[in-house]
MIVO-280067 format. One line per field, with one value per residue (C-alpha): residue in one letter; x, y, z. Coordinates in Angstrom, 1 decimal. Example, Ala and Ser with C-alpha at 12.3 -4.5 7.8 and 13.67 -1.06 7.14 Angstrom:
<sites>
torba <- [A, S]
east <- [12.3, 13.7]
north <- [-4.5, -1.1]
up <- [7.8, 7.1]
</sites>
This chain:
<sites>
torba <- [M, T, M, I, V, F, Y, V, L, T, Y, F, E, K, L, K, A, A, G, F, T, E, Q, Q, C, K, V, Q, A, E, Q, A, K, L, E, A, E, A, I, S, Q, V, I, D, E, K, L, A, T, K, S, D, I, L, L, L, Q, K, D, I, K, T, L, E, Y, K, L]
east <- [124.3, 126.0, 128.9, 131.7, 133.6, 137.3, 139.3, 142.4, 144.4, 143.5, 145.4, 147.9, 148.9, 148.9, 151.2, 153.3, 153.6, 154.5, 157.5, 156.6, 157.4, 155.4, 155.3, 154.4, 152.0, 150.3, 150.1, 148.6, 145.8, 144.9, 144.6, 142.7, 140.4, 139.9, 139.1, 136.5, 134.7, 134.9, 133.5, 130.4, 129.5, 129.9, 127.7, 124.9, 125.3, 125.2, 123.0, 119.8, 118.2, 115.3, 113.0, 114.1, 113.2, 109.7, 108.9, 109.7, 107.4, 104.7, 105.3, 105.2, 102.1, 100.6, 101.6, 100.1, 96.6, 96.5, 97.4]
north <- [67.0, 63.7, 65.1, 62.7, 63.4, 63.2, 64.0, 66.3, 67.0, 62.9, 61.4, 64.1, 62.9, 59.5, 59.9, 61.9, 58.8, 56.4, 58.6, 60.8, 64.7, 67.6, 68.6, 65.1, 65.1, 68.5, 67.5, 63.7, 65.4, 68.2, 65.7, 63.3, 66.0, 66.7, 63.4, 63.1, 65.9, 64.6, 61.6, 63.7, 65.4, 62.4, 60.6, 63.9, 64.1, 60.0, 58.2, 57.9, 58.6, 56.9, 60.2, 60.2, 56.6, 57.2, 60.2, 57.4, 54.7, 57.6, 58.8, 55.3, 54.2, 57.2, 56.2, 52.7, 54.2, 56.2, 53.5]
up <- [75.2, 76.4, 78.9, 79.4, 82.5, 82.0, 85.1, 83.6, 86.6, 87.7, 84.6, 84.3, 87.9, 87.1, 84.0, 86.0, 88.7, 85.6, 84.7, 81.9, 82.0, 83.3, 79.4, 78.5, 81.0, 80.1, 76.6, 76.9, 79.1, 76.6, 73.9, 76.2, 77.2, 73.2, 72.3, 75.4, 73.7, 70.3, 71.3, 73.4, 70.3, 68.1, 70.8, 70.1, 66.6, 65.5, 68.3, 68.4, 72.2, 73.5, 72.9, 69.3, 69.3, 70.8, 68.2, 65.2, 66.9, 66.8, 63.4, 62.2, 64.1, 62.9, 58.9, 59.6, 60.6, 57.6, 55.6]
</sites>
């Protein structure tokens, strides 16, 4: 599983320092965390890894050999 590191507390503190209310910071930080998790899920489900590509190359070579 792909892991996107997102530091909620750091983000919260930056928002707070920029003048956001505590409630605004909390909502923004929670939403950003959810978005990072969604991106991780998309990466895992939709992008091919090096292993996926190697397996595909092996399958192609096998098919070429059979032809």
